[in-house]
Each structure stands twice: as C-alpha cells, then as structure tokens.
MOPAC internal coordinates of N, CA, C and O (Angstrom, degrees):
PM7 1SCF
backbone

  N    0.0000 0     0.00 0     0.00 0    0    0    0
  C    1.4466 1     0.00 0     0.00 0    1    0    0
  C    1.5233 1   109.12 1     0.00 0    2    1    0
  O    1.2310 1   120.26 1   -47.93 1    3    2    1
  N    1.3057 1   117.11 1   132.07 1    3    2    1
  C    1.4574 1   122.16 1  -179.67 1    5    3    2
  C    1.5170 1   109.81 1   -74.39 1    6    5    3
  O    1.2310 1   121.31 1   -40.48 1    7    6    5
  N    1.3021 1   115.10 1   139.52 1    7    6    5
  C    1.4527 1   118.43 1   179.98 1    9    7    6
  C    1.5276 1   111.51 1   -73.73 1   10    9    7
  O    1.2310 1   121.00 1   -28.61 1   11   10    9
  N    1.3109 1   115.69 1   151.39 1   11   10    9
  C    1.4589 1   121.88 1  -177.05 1   13   11   10
  C    1.5209 1   112.44 1  -101.92 1   14   13   11
  O    1.2310 1   120.40 1   154.44 1   15   14   13
  N    1.3153 1   116.84 1   -25.56 1   15   14   13
  C    1.4583 1   120.32 1  -174.40 1   17   15   14
  C    1.5221 1   109.85 1    82.62 1   18   17   15
  O    1.2310 1   121.04 1    -9.18 1   19   18   17
  N    1.3129 1   115.61 1   170.82 1   19   18   17
  C    1.4558 1   122.14 1  -178.95 1   21   19   18
  C    1.5150 1   108.31 1  -131.09 1   22   21   19
  O    1.2310 1   120.03 1   -61.63 1   23   22   21
  N    1.3296 1   117.55 1   118.37 1   23   22   21
  C    1.4583 1   122.79 1  -178.60 1   25   23   22
  C    1.5244 1   108.34 1   -97.40 1   26   25   23
  O    1.2310 1   120.75 1   -47.10 1   27   26   25
  N    1.3380 1   116.18 1   132.90 1   27   26   25
  C    1.4536 1   119.71 1   176.87 1   29   27   26
  C    1.5249 1   109.81 1  -147.98 1   30   29   27
  O    1.2310 1   121.89 1   -20.08 1   31   30   29
  N    1.3224 1   114.00 1   159.92 1   31   30   29
  C    1.4620 1   120.62 1   178.54 1   33   31   30
  C    1.5116 1   108.86 1  -110.53 1   34   33   31
  O    1.2310 1   120.87 1   -47.24 1   35   34   33
  N    1.3222 1   115.94 1   132.76 1   35   34   33
  C    1.4614 1   121.05 1   175.93 1   37   35   34
  C    1.5236 1   106.30 1  -130.54 1   38   37   35
  O    1.2310 1   120.87 1   -62.57 1   39   38   37
  N    1.3072 1   115.93 1   117.43 1   39   38   37
  C    1.4606 1   119.91 1  -176.58 1   41   39   38
  C    1.5177 1   109.78 1    64.89 1   42   41   39
  O    1.2310 1   120.59 1    55.81 1   43   42   41
  N    1.3140 1   116.47 1  -124.19 1   43   42   41
  C    1.4676 1   121.83 1  -179.20 1   45   43   42
  C    1.5166 1   112.36 1  -105.91 1   46   45   43
  O    1.2310 1   119.78 1  -151.80 1   47   46   45
  N    1.3269 1   118.03 1    28.20 1   47   46   45
  C    1.4585 1   121.04 1  -177.18 1   49   47   46
  C    1.5240 1   111.46 1  -136.71 1   50   49   47
  O    1.2310 1   121.01 1   -29.53 1   51   50   49
  N    1.3263 1   115.68 1   150.47 1   51   50   49
  C    1.4665 1   123.38 1   173.40 1   53   51   50
  C    1.5184 1   108.37 1  -100.83 1   54   53   51
  O    1.2310 1   120.53 1   -41.26 1   55   54   53
  N    1.3471 1   116.58 1   138.74 1   55   54   53
  C    1.4515 1   122.17 1  -179.30 1   57   55   54
  C    1.5305 1   109.74 1  -130.74 1   58   57   55
  O    1.2310 1   121.34 1   -23.08 1   59   58   57
  N    1.3178 1   115.05 1   156.92 1   59   58   57
  C    1.4616 1   122.81 1   174.72 1   61   59   58
  C    1.5162 1   107.80 1  -121.38 1   62   61   59
  O    1.2310 1   120.62 1   -53.50 1   63   62   61
  N    1.3391 1   116.42 1   126.50 1   63   62   61
  C    1.4623 1   122.11 1   178.37 1   65   63   62
  C    1.5201 1   107.93 1  -112.29 1   66   65   63
  O    1.2310 1   120.25 1   -47.77 1   67   66   65
  N    1.3282 1   117.13 1   132.23 1   67   66   65
  C    1.4627 1   121.78 1  -179.70 1   69   67   66
  C    1.5250 1   109.42 1  -154.34 1   70   69   67
  O    1.2310 1   120.73 1    -8.87 1   71   70   69
  N    1.3163 1   116.22 1   171.13 1   71   70   69
  C    1.4684 1   121.50 1   176.66 1   73   71   70
  C    1.5175 1   108.58 1  -107.38 1   74   73   71
  O    1.2310 1   121.02 1   -38.80 1   75   74   73
  N    1.3338 1   115.66 1   141.20 1   75   74   73
  C    1.4530 1   121.36 1  -179.19 1   77   75   74
  C    1.5220 1   108.62 1  -140.11 1   78   77   75
  O    1.2310 1   120.97 1   -18.82 1   79   78   77
  N    1.3130 1   115.75 1   161.18 1   79   78   77
  C    1.4616 1   120.99 1   179.87 1   81   79   78
  C    1.5301 1   109.10 1   -96.88 1   82   81   79
  O    1.2310 1   121.18 1   -47.42 1   83   82   81
  N    1.3405 1   115.34 1   132.58 1   83   82   81
  C    1.4530 1   121.96 1   179.61 1   85   83   82
  C    1.5228 1   109.07 1  -126.90 1   86   85   83
  O    1.2310 1   120.64 1   -33.11 1   87   86   85
  N    1.3215 1   116.39 1   146.89 1   87   86   85
  C    1.4612 1   121.78 1   176.69 1   89   87   86
  C    1.5215 1   107.64 1   -90.13 1   90   89   87
  O    1.2310 1   120.57 1   -67.22 1   91   90   89
  N    1.3459 1   116.51 1   112.78 1   91   90   89
  C    1.4520 1   122.24 1  -178.74 1   93   91   90
  C    1.5218 1   108.15 1  -125.81 1   94   93   91
  O    1.2310 1   120.74 1   -64.16 1   95   94   93
  N    1.3287 1   116.19 1   115.84 1   95   94   93
  C    1.4709 1   122.39 1  -179.63 1   97   95   94
  C    1.5207 1   111.95 1    54.20 1   98   97   95
  O    1.2310 1   120.33 1  -139.48 1   99   98   97
  N    1.3304 1   116.98 1    40.52 1   99   98   97
  C    1.4524 1   121.67 1   176.79 1  101   99   98
  C    1.5190 1   114.70 1    80.26 1  102  101   99
  O    1.2310 1   120.16 1  -176.49 1  103  102  101
  N    1.3132 1   117.29 1     3.51 1  103  102  101
  C    1.4616 1   121.93 1  -179.20 1  105  103  102
  C    1.5280 1   108.88 1  -121.21 1  106  105  103
  O    1.2310 1   120.55 1   -44.50 1  107  106  105
  N    1.3124 1   116.55 1   135.50 1  107  106  105
  C    1.4614 1   120.53 1   177.85 1  109  107  106
  C    1.5218 1   108.81 1   -83.05 1  110  109  107
  O    1.2310 1   120.95 1   -55.86 1  111  110  109
  N    1.3521 1   115.80 1   124.14 1  111  110  109
  C    1.4557 1   121.41 1  -179.68 1  113  111  110
  C    1.5204 1   109.05 1  -127.84 1  114  113  111
  O    1.2310 1   121.08 1   -34.21 1  115  114  113
  N    1.3418 1   115.54 1   145.79 1  115  114  113
  C    1.4700 1   120.89 1   175.96 1  117  115  114
  C    1.5202 1   108.60 1   -88.95 1  118  117  115
  O    1.2310 1   121.17 1   -49.30 1  119  118  117
  N    1.3193 1   115.37 1   130.70 1  119  118  117
  C    1.4559 1   120.85 1   178.28 1  121  119  118
  C    1.5113 1   109.25 1  -134.09 1  122  121  119
  O    1.2310 1   121.28 1   -27.47 1  123  122  121
  N    1.3044 1   115.15 1   152.53 1  123  122  121
  C    1.4558 1   120.57 1   177.10 1  125  123  122
  C    1.5172 1   109.10 1   -81.66 1  126  125  123
  O    1.2310 1   120.61 1   -40.56 1  127  126  125
  N    1.3213 1   116.44 1   139.44 1  127  126  125
  C    1.4499 1   121.61 1   179.72 1  129  127  126
  C    1.5228 1   108.50 1  -132.74 1  130  129  127
  O    1.2310 1   120.65 1   -32.89 1  131  130  129
  N    1.3147 1   116.36 1   147.11 1  131  130  129
  C    1.4516 1   122.35 1   179.96 1  133  131  130
  C    1.5267 1   108.17 1  -129.60 1  134  133  131
  O    1.2310 1   120.30 1   -52.12 1  135  134  133
  N    1.3470 1   117.03 1   127.88 1  135  134  133
  C    1.4631 1   120.83 1  -178.10 1  137  135  134
  C    1.5364 1   109.88 1  -126.97 1  138  137  135
  O    1.2310 1   121.51 1   -32.37 1  139  138  137
  N    1.3204 1   114.71 1   147.63 1  139  138  137
  C    1.4634 1   122.92 1   177.39 1  141  139  138
  C    1.5177 1   109.24 1   -73.27 1  142  141  139
  O    1.2310 1   120.29 1   -43.25 1  143  142  141
  N    1.3260 1   117.06 1   136.75 1  143  142  141
  C    1.4646 1   121.80 1   177.83 1  145  143  142
  C    1.5249 1   112.12 1  -106.99 1  146  145  143
  O    1.2310 1   120.32 1   124.98 1  147  146  145
  N    1.3313 1   116.98 1   -55.02 1  147  146  145
  C    1.4639 1   120.14 1  -175.53 1  149  147  146
  C    1.5317 1   109.99 1  -165.66 1  150  149  147
  O    1.2310 1   121.03 1   -14.01 1  151  150  149
  N    1.3323 1   115.63 1   165.99 1  151  150  149
  C    1.4548 1   122.20 1   174.90 1  153  151  150
  C    1.5200 1   109.62 1   -82.37 1  154  153  151
  O    1.2310 1   120.39 1   -40.30 1  155  154  153
  N    1.3064 1   116.86 1   139.70 1  155  154  153
  C    1.4656 1   122.78 1   177.92 1  157  155  154
  C    1.5250 1   110.90 1   -76.15 1  158  157  155
  O    1.2310 1   119.65 1   153.89 1  159  158  157
  N    1.3217 1   118.27 1   -26.11 1  159  158  157
  C    1.4620 1   123.20 1  -174.95 1  161  159  158
  C    1.5188 1   113.73 1   -57.49 1  162  161  159
  O    1.2310 1   120.66 1   142.43 1  163  162  161
  N    1.3098 1   116.34 1   -37.57 1  163  162  161
  C    1.4682 1   118.75 1  -175.10 1  165  163  162
  C    1.5263 1   110.95 1   -67.33 1  166  165  163
  O    1.2310 1   120.80 1   -24.46 1  167  166  165
  N    1.3225 1   116.07 1   155.54 1  167  166  165
  C    1.4644 1   120.52 1   179.11 1  169  167  166
  C    1.5194 1   112.01 1   -70.70 1  170  169  167
  O    1.2310 1   120.76 1   161.46 1  171  170  169
  N    1.3082 1   116.16 1   -18.54 1  171  170  169
  C    1.4623 1   120.39 1  -176.18 1  173  171  170
  C    1.5218 1   112.81 1   -75.09 1  174  173  171
  O    1.2310 1   119.11 1   145.69 1  175  174  173
  N    1.3133 1   119.30 1   -34.31 1  175  174  173
  C    1.4643 1   123.11 1  -174.96 1  177  175  174
  C    1.5263 1   110.99 1  -117.81 1  178  177  175
  O    1.2310 1   120.38 1  -110.87 1  179  178  177
  N    1.3376 1   116.88 1    69.13 1  179  178  177
  C    1.4572 1   120.81 1  -177.48 1  181  179  178
  C    1.5296 1   113.02 1   -94.58 1  182  181  179
  O    1.2310 1   119.47 1   154.99 1  183  182  181
  N    1.3296 1   118.62 1   -25.01 1  183  182  181
  C    1.4604 1   120.22 1   179.55 1  185  183  182
  C    1.5329 1   109.48 1  -133.44 1  186  185  183
  O    1.2310 1   121.16 1   -10.66 1  187  186  185
  N    1.3195 1   115.38 1   169.34 1  187  186  185
  C    1.4656 1   120.88 1  -175.95 1  189  187  186
  C    1.5285 1   112.12 1   -60.53 1  190  189  187
  O    1.2310 1   120.07 1   145.71 1  191  190  189
  N    1.3095 1   117.48 1   -34.29 1  191  190  189
  C    1.4592 1   121.07 1   178.96 1  193  191  190
  C    1.5184 1   112.87 1   -65.47 1  194  193  191
  O    1.2310 1   120.35 1   153.42 1  195  194  193
  N    1.3301 1   116.95 1   -26.58 1  195  194  193
  C    1.4633 1   120.91 1  -179.91 1  197  195  194
  C    1.5293 1   112.56 1   -69.93 1  198  197  195
  O    1.2310 1   119.95 1   155.76 1  199  198  197
  N    1.3363 1   117.71 1   -24.24 1  199  198  197
  C    1.4640 1   120.71 1   180.00 1  201  199  198
  C    1.5276 1   111.87 1   -97.47 1  202  201  199
  O    1.2310 1   119.95 1  -172.26 1  203  202  201
  N    1.3243 1   117.69 1     7.74 1  203  202  201
  C    1.4659 1   122.05 1  -177.18 1  205  203  202
  C    1.5272 1   112.30 1   -58.99 1  206  205  203
  O    1.2310 1   119.89 1   141.60 1  207  206  205
  N    1.3296 1   117.81 1   -38.40 1  207  206  205
  C    1.4664 1   120.11 1   178.93 1  209  207  206
  C    1.5191 1   111.32 1   -66.23 1  210  209  207
  O    1.2310 1   120.29 1   141.67 1  211  210  209
  N    1.3413 1   117.04 1   -38.33 1  211  210  209
  C    1.4632 1   120.63 1   178.09 1  213  211  210
  C    1.5282 1   110.62 1   -65.88 1  214  213  211
  O    1.2310 1   120.78 1   140.22 1  215  214  213
  N    1.3257 1   116.12 1   -39.78 1  215  214  213
  C    1.4650 1   121.15 1   178.83 1  217  215  214
  C    1.5224 1   110.29 1   -64.96 1  218  217  215
  O    1.2310 1   120.25 1   134.86 1  219  218  217
  N    1.3316 1   117.13 1   -45.14 1  219  218  217
  C    1.4649 1   121.13 1  -179.54 1  221  219  218
  C    1.5230 1   110.95 1   -60.97 1  222  221  219
  O    1.2310 1   120.50 1   139.03 1  223  222  221
  N    1.3223 1   116.64 1   -40.97 1  223  222  221
  C    1.4682 1   121.10 1   179.21 1  225  223  222
  C    1.5237 1   111.28 1   -64.67 1  226  225  223
  O    1.2310 1   120.58 1   135.31 1  227  226  225
  N    1.3233 1   116.50 1   -44.69 1  227  226  225
  C    1.4671 1   120.96 1  -179.26 1  229  227  226
  C    1.5347 1   110.91 1   -67.46 1  230  229  227
  O    1.2310 1   120.10 1   135.78 1  231  230  229
  N    1.3324 1   117.42 1   -44.22 1  231  230  229
  C    1.4569 1   120.86 1  -178.19 1  233  231  230
  C    1.5247 1   111.95 1   -69.02 1  234  233  231
  O    1.2310 1   119.79 1   150.80 1  235  234  233
  N    1.3403 1   118.01 1   -29.20 1  235  234  233
  C    1.4663 1   120.15 1   177.16 1  237  235  234
  C    1.5259 1   110.25 1   -63.13 1  238  237  235
  O    1.2310 1   120.25 1   139.07 1  239  238  237
  N    1.3168 1   117.13 1   -40.93 1  239  238  237
  C    1.4569 1   120.79 1   177.17 1  241  239  238
  C    1.5216 1   112.24 1   -65.82 1  242  241  239
  O    1.2310 1   120.51 1   142.23 1  243  242  241
  N    1.3088 1   116.63 1   -37.77 1  243  242  241
  C    1.4636 1   121.30 1   179.78 1  245  243  242
  C    1.5255 1   110.35 1   -69.23 1  246  245  243
  O    1.2310 1   120.28 1   137.74 1  247  246  245
  N    1.3250 1   117.07 1   -42.26 1  247  246  245
  C    1.4680 1   120.40 1   179.14 1  249  247  246
  C    1.5199 1   111.50 1   -66.04 1  250  249  247
  O    1.2310 1   120.04 1   143.22 1  251  250  249
  N    1.3356 1   117.53 1   -36.78 1  251  250  249
  C    1.4661 1   120.92 1   178.37 1  253  251  250
  C    1.5184 1   110.47 1   -65.32 1  254  253  251
  O    1.2310 1   120.23 1   138.93 1  255  254  253
  N    1.3170 1   117.17 1   -41.07 1  255  254  253
  C    1.4617 1   120.92 1   178.41 1  257  255  254
  C    1.5190 1   111.45 1   -69.97 1  258  257  255
  O    1.2310 1   120.05 1   151.77 1  259  258  257
  N    1.3272 1   117.52 1   -28.23 1  259  258  257
  C    1.4591 1   122.27 1  -178.77 1  261  259  258
  C    1.5269 1   111.94 1   -70.07 1  262  261  259
  O    1.2310 1   119.87 1   157.40 1  263  262  261
  N    1.3216 1   117.85 1   -22.60 1  263  262  261
  C    1.4629 1   121.08 1   179.91 1  265  263  262
  C    1.5228 1   111.34 1   -66.08 1  266  265  263
  O    1.2310 1   120.52 1   151.30 1  267  266  265
  N    1.3122 1   116.61 1   -28.70 1  267  266  265
  C    1.4624 1   122.08 1   179.55 1  269  267  266
  C    1.5267 1   108.29 1  -132.91 1  270  269  267
  O    1.2310 1   119.86 1   -98.06 1  271  270  269
  N    1.3406 1   117.87 1    81.94 1  271  270  269
  C    1.4632 1   120.92 1  -172.59 1  273  271  270
  C    1.5289 1   115.05 1   -65.60 1  274  273  271
  O    1.2310 1   119.81 1   158.59 1  275  274  273
  N    1.3017 1   117.97 1   -21.41 1  275  274  273
  C    1.4621 1   120.03 1  -178.44 1  277  275  274
  C    1.5263 1   112.05 1   -95.07 1  278  277  275
  O    1.2310 1   119.83 1  -169.12 1  279  278  277
  N    1.3278 1   117.94 1    10.88 1  279  278  277
  C    1.4550 1   121.33 1  -177.48 1  281  279  278
  C    1.5201 1   112.79 1   -67.50 1  282  281  279
  O    1.2310 1   119.69 1   160.63 1  283  282  281
  N    1.3224 1   118.20 1   -19.37 1  283  282  281
  C    1.4529 1   119.91 1  -179.82 1  285  283  282
  C    1.5252 1   113.51 1   -85.37 1  286  285  283
  O    1.2310 1   120.24 1   173.21 1  287  286  285
  N    1.3261 1   117.15 1    -6.79 1  287  286  285
  C    1.4545 1   120.22 1   178.80 1  289  287  286
  C    1.5198 1   110.10 1   -72.69 1  290  289  287
  O    1.2310 1   120.78 1   -37.05 1  291  290  289
  N    1.3194 1   116.11 1   142.95 1  291  290  289
  C    1.4649 1   119.77 1   175.52 1  293  291  290
  C    1.5240 1   109.21 1   -96.60 1  294  293  291
  O    1.2310 1   121.09 1   -31.53 1  295  294  293
  N    1.3175 1   115.52 1   148.47 1  295  294  293
  C    1.4638 1   121.28 1   179.50 1  297  295  294
  C    1.5281 1   109.14 1   -84.73 1  298  297  295
  O    1.2310 1   120.83 1   -47.95 1  299  298  297
  N    1.2996 1   116.02 1   132.05 1  299  298  297
  C    1.4590 1   121.63 1   178.19 1  301  299  298
  C    1.5120 1   107.80 1  -116.44 1  302  301  299
  O    1.2310 1   121.04 1   -56.73 1  303  302  301
  N    1.3332 1   115.61 1   123.27 1  303  302  301
  C    1.4722 1   118.03 1  -178.94 1  305  303  302
  C    1.4977 1   111.80 1  -102.78 1  306  305  303
  O    1.2310 1   120.10 1   180.00 1  307  306  305

C-alpha cells in the first residue's frame, strides 16, 4: 500500500510528514521526514484541502523513488 503522508499546520505554515528510505552506513533505513509545503497566511492555502495538489506532487516523487530504493547508491569501482 502506498503511503499517504500526514499533512498538518504548525503556526503559519503547512507541513507534510512521511517516512522515506535513506542509505546510512551502507544500510537502508526508514526514517521520518517533515517538509514545508506552504504558508498558511495566503488566501490560497487556508485549509488542508487547499494544499492537496502540493501533497500529491511531493508524494508522487517519493513513491517513484520508493520503487528503486537503492537508486541513490553510488557505484564504486
């Protein structure tokens, strides 16, 4: 099942919290990550539904990278 992420507002900003895979010391580990989406102050992003397009765009990139978790490794010859 593809992850959906968690959208929340803190102060005057919207954030997206999700889990992603990172290469740490040669081992792939899942870690929680939080990214800024938009400012709450503007009239455009007043409710959670208003940032849905930003969330979909961000999660699409995360899901694409999740298909090949070792793609961030560099080749050493």
